[in-house]
C-alpha positions as a Markdown table, in Angstrom:
| # | Residue | x | y | z |
|---|---|---|---|---|
| 1 | Unk | -35.0 | 8.4 | -32.3 |
| 2 | Unk | -36.3 | 9.7 | -29.0 |
| 3 | Unk | -33.7 | 12.0 | -27.3 |
| 4 | Unk | -34.2 | 10.3 | -23.9 |
| 5 | Unk | -33.5 | 6.9 | -25.4 |
| 6 | Unk | -30.4 | 8.2 | -27.2 |
| 7 | Unk | -29.2 | 9.7 | -23.9 |
| 8 | Unk | -29.7 | 6.4 | -22.0 |
| 9 | Unk | -28.0 | 4.6 | -24.8 |
| 10 | Unk | -25.0 | 6.9 | -24.6 |
| 11 | Unk | -24.8 | 6.4 | -20.8 |
| 12 | Unk | -25.0 | 2.6 | -21.2 |
| 13 | Unk | -22.4 | 2.7 | -24.0 |
| 14 | Unk | -19.8 | 4.5 | -21.9 |
| 15 | Unk | -20.4 | 2.3 | -18.9 |
| 16 | Unk | -20.0 | -0.9 | -20.9 |
| 17 | Unk | -16.8 | 0.3 | -22.6 |
| 18 | Unk | -15.5 | 1.4 | -19.2 |
| 19 | Unk | -16.2 | -2.1 | -17.8 |
| 20 | Unk | -14.2 | -3.5 | -20.8 |
| 21 | Unk | -11.2 | -1.2 | -20.2 |
| 22 | Unk | -10.9 | 1.8 | -17.9 |
| 23 | Unk | -10.5 | 5.0 | -19.9 |
| 24 | Unk | -12.5 | 3.8 | -22.9 |
| 25 | Unk | -15.7 | 5.6 | -21.7 |
| 26 | Unk | -13.7 | 8.8 | -21.2 |
| 27 | Unk | -12.4 | 8.5 | -24.8 |
| 28 | Unk | -16.0 | 8.1 | -26.0 |
| 29 | Unk | -16.9 | 11.2 | -24.0 |
| 30 | Unk | -14.1 | 13.1 | -25.8 |
| 31 | Unk | -12.2 | 13.5 | -22.5 |
| 32 | Unk | -9.0 | 12.5 | -24.2 |
| 33 | Unk | -6.4 | 13.4 | -21.6 |
| 34 | Unk | -8.3 | 11.7 | -18.8 |
| 35 | Unk | -9.1 | 8.7 | -21.1 |
| 36 | Unk | -5.5 | 8.1 | -22.1 |
| 37 | Unk | -4.3 | 8.6 | -18.5 |
| 38 | Unk | -6.8 | 6.0 | -17.3 |
| 39 | Unk | -5.9 | 3.6 | -20.1 |
| 40 | Unk | -2.2 | 4.1 | -19.2 |
| 41 | Unk | -2.7 | 3.5 | -15.5 |
| 42 | Unk | -4.8 | 0.4 | -16.3 |
| 43 | Unk | -1.9 | -1.0 | -18.3 |
| 44 | Unk | 0.7 | -0.1 | -15.7 |
| 45 | Unk | -1.3 | -1.6 | -12.8 |
| 46 | Unk | -2.3 | -4.6 | -14.9 |
| 47 | Unk | 1.3 | -5.4 | -15.9 |
| 48 | Unk | 2.9 | -4.7 | -12.5 |
| 49 | Unk | 0.2 | -6.6 | -10.7 |
| 50 | Unk | 0.3 | -9.5 | -13.1 |
| 51 | Unk | -3.4 | -9.3 | -13.6 |
| 52 | Unk | -3.7 | -10.9 | -17.0 |
| 53 | Unk | -1.7 | -14.0 | -15.7 |
| 54 | Unk | -4.0 | -14.1 | -12.6 |
| 55 | Unk | -7.1 | -14.0 | -14.9 |
| 56 | Unk | -5.9 | -16.9 | -17.1 |
| 57 | Unk | -4.7 | -19.0 | -14.1 |
| 58 | Unk | -8.0 | -18.4 | -12.3 |
| 59 | Unk | -10.1 | -19.4 | -15.3 |
| 60 | Unk | -8.0 | -22.6 | -15.6 |
| 61 | Unk | -8.6 | -23.4 | -11.9 |
| 62 | Unk | -4.9 | -22.8 | -10.9 |
| 63 | Unk | -5.8 | -20.7 | -7.9 |
| 64 | Unk | -2.6 | -21.4 | -5.9 |
| 65 | Unk | -0.4 | -20.3 | -8.9 |
| 66 | Unk | -2.6 | -17.2 | -9.3 |
| 67 | Unk | -2.0 | -16.3 | -5.7 |
| 68 | Unk | 1.7 | -16.8 | -6.0 |
| 69 | Unk | 1.9 | -14.6 | -9.1 |
| 70 | Unk | -0.2 | -11.7 | -7.7 |
| 71 | Unk | 1.6 | -8.5 | -6.8 |
| 72 | Unk | -0.9 | -7.3 | -4.2 |
| 73 | Unk | 0.9 | -4.0 | -3.6 |
| 74 | Unk | 0.1 | -3.0 | -7.2 |
| 75 | Unk | -3.1 | -4.8 | -7.8 |
| 76 | Unk | -4.8 | -3.2 | -4.8 |
| 77 | Unk | -4.9 | 0.0 | -6.9 |
| 78 | Unk | -7.0 | -1.6 | -9.6 |
| 79 | Unk | -10.5 | -1.7 | -8.0 |
| 80 | Unk | -10.5 | 2.0 | -7.3 |
| 81 | Unk | -9.2 | 2.9 | -10.8 |
| 82 | Unk | -11.7 | 0.5 | -12.3 |
| 83 | Unk | -14.8 | 1.8 | -10.5 |
| 84 | Unk | -13.8 | 5.4 | -10.7 |
| 85 | Unk | -13.4 | 5.0 | -14.4 |
| 86 | Unk | -16.9 | 3.6 | -14.7 |
| 87 | Unk | -18.4 | 6.3 | -12.5 |
| 88 | Unk | -16.6 | 9.1 | -14.2 |
| 89 | Unk | -17.5 | 8.1 | -17.7 |
| 90 | Unk | -21.2 | 7.6 | -16.7 |
| 91 | Unk | -21.3 | 11.1 | -15.0 |
| 92 | Unk | -19.6 | 12.8 | -18.0 |
| 93 | Unk | -22.3 | 11.2 | -20.2 |
| 94 | Unk | -25.0 | 12.8 | -18.2 |
| 95 | Unk | -25.7 | 10.2 | -15.6 |
| 96 | Unk | -25.4 | 10.2 | -11.8 |
| 97 | Unk | -27.5 | 13.2 | -11.3 |
| 98 | Unk | -29.4 | 11.7 | -8.3 |
| 99 | Unk | -28.0 | 12.5 | -4.9 |
| 100 | Unk | -25.4 | 10.1 | -3.6 |
| 101 | Unk | -25.6 | 8.0 | -6.8 |
| 102 | Unk | -21.9 | 7.3 | -6.6 |
| 103 | Unk | -22.0 | 5.4 | -3.3 |
| 104 | Unk | -22.7 | 1.9 | -4.6 |
| 105 | Unk | -19.6 | 2.2 | -6.9 |
| 106 | Unk | -17.4 | 3.7 | -4.2 |
| 107 | Unk | -18.3 | 0.9 | -1.8 |
| 108 | Unk | -17.8 | -1.6 | -4.5 |
| 109 | Unk | -14.2 | -0.4 | -4.9 |
| 110 | Unk | -13.7 | -0.7 | -1.1 |
| 111 | Unk | -15.1 | -4.2 | -0.9 |
| 112 | Unk | -13.4 | -5.5 | -4.0 |
| 113 | Unk | -10.1 | -4.2 | -2.5 |
| 114 | Unk | -10.9 | -6.0 | 0.8 |
| 115 | Unk | -11.7 | -9.2 | -1.2 |
| 116 | Unk | -8.3 | -8.9 | -2.9 |
| 117 | Unk | -6.5 | -8.4 | 0.4 |
| 118 | Unk | -8.1 | -11.6 | 1.9 |
| 119 | Unk | -7.9 | -13.7 | -1.3 |
| 120 | Unk | -4.8 | -15.7 | -0.3 |
| 121 | Unk | -6.3 | -16.9 | 3.0 |
| 122 | Unk | -10.1 | -16.8 | 2.6 |
| 123 | Unk | -11.8 | -20.2 | 2.0 |
| 124 | Unk | -15.4 | -21.2 | 1.3 |
| 125 | Unk | -16.1 | -24.8 | 2.1 |
| 126 | Unk | -12.4 | -25.5 | 1.9 |
| 127 | Unk | -12.0 | -23.8 | -1.5 |
| 128 | Unk | -9.8 | -20.7 | -2.0 |
| 129 | Unk | -11.4 | -18.6 | -4.6 |
| 130 | Unk | -8.2 | -16.6 | -5.1 |
| 131 | Unk | -7.3 | -13.1 | -6.3 |
| 132 | Unk | -9.8 | -12.9 | -9.1 |
| 133 | Unk | -12.9 | -14.7 | -7.9 |
| 134 | Unk | -13.0 | -13.5 | -4.3 |
| 135 | Unk | -13.0 | -9.8 | -5.2 |
| 136 | Unk | -15.8 | -10.5 | -7.7 |
| 137 | Unk | -17.7 | -12.2 | -4.9 |
| 138 | Unk | -17.3 | -9.1 | -2.7 |
| 139 | Unk | -18.7 | -6.9 | -5.5 |
| 140 | Unk | -22.4 | -7.4 | -4.7 |
| 141 | Unk | -21.7 | -6.8 | -1.0 |
| 142 | Unk | -20.2 | -3.4 | -1.9 |
| 143 | Unk | -23.0 | -2.5 | -4.2 |
| 144 | Unk | -25.6 | -3.5 | -1.6 |
| 145 | Unk | -23.9 | -1.7 | 1.3 |
| 146 | Unk | -23.4 | 1.4 | -0.9 |
| 147 | Unk | -27.1 | 1.3 | -1.8 |
| 148 | Unk | -28.1 | 0.9 | 1.8 |
| 149 | Unk | -25.9 | 3.9 | 2.9 |
| 150 | Unk | -27.3 | 5.9 | 0.0 |
| 151 | Unk | -30.8 | 5.2 | 1.2 |
| 152 | Unk | -30.0 | 6.1 | 4.8 |
| 153 | Unk | -28.4 | 9.4 | 3.7 |
| 154 | Unk | -31.4 | 10.2 | 1.5 |
| 155 | Unk | -33.8 | 9.6 | 4.4 |
| 156 | Unk | -31.6 | 11.6 | 6.8 |
| 157 | Unk | -31.4 | 14.6 | 4.5 |
| 158 | Unk | -35.1 | 14.3 | 3.6 |
| 159 | Unk | -36.1 | 14.4 | 7.3 |
| 160 | Unk | -33.7 | 17.3 | 7.9 |
| 161 | Unk | -35.4 | 19.4 | 5.2 |
| 162 | Unk | -38.9 | 19.0 | 6.6 |
């Protein structure tokens, strides 16, 4: 197999496992201490934030119950842990070498957190998406703004070097 394809496959593998559960990508990268720490933090935040209950209730359309069961003070840690885990695993697998490549994921963490904060009161056409769906809806905004800021910084630094 071509080495470049194998390297891309490894990067994709750790990203997908990190999306499944924070810390799994680190374990694949043989960063065991970091991996087990992230898995442990994921379980802690998940349990104390009632995240699995929120997911089930949200899929069943019981948004008001999901809001009532959400421990916002704990669950607000989740987006940063989640996106950091993805970025860190990707970087350790050899990705993220381009300047400011981290910015879309950083801004995703910010905007998903803001979506979580506003989830009990934010409505769209009279519908409250709730603590699972609204943060997901804010994800593309974070990715987009992060990409725009990355582009601006690349242009600023390119002009400064000429």
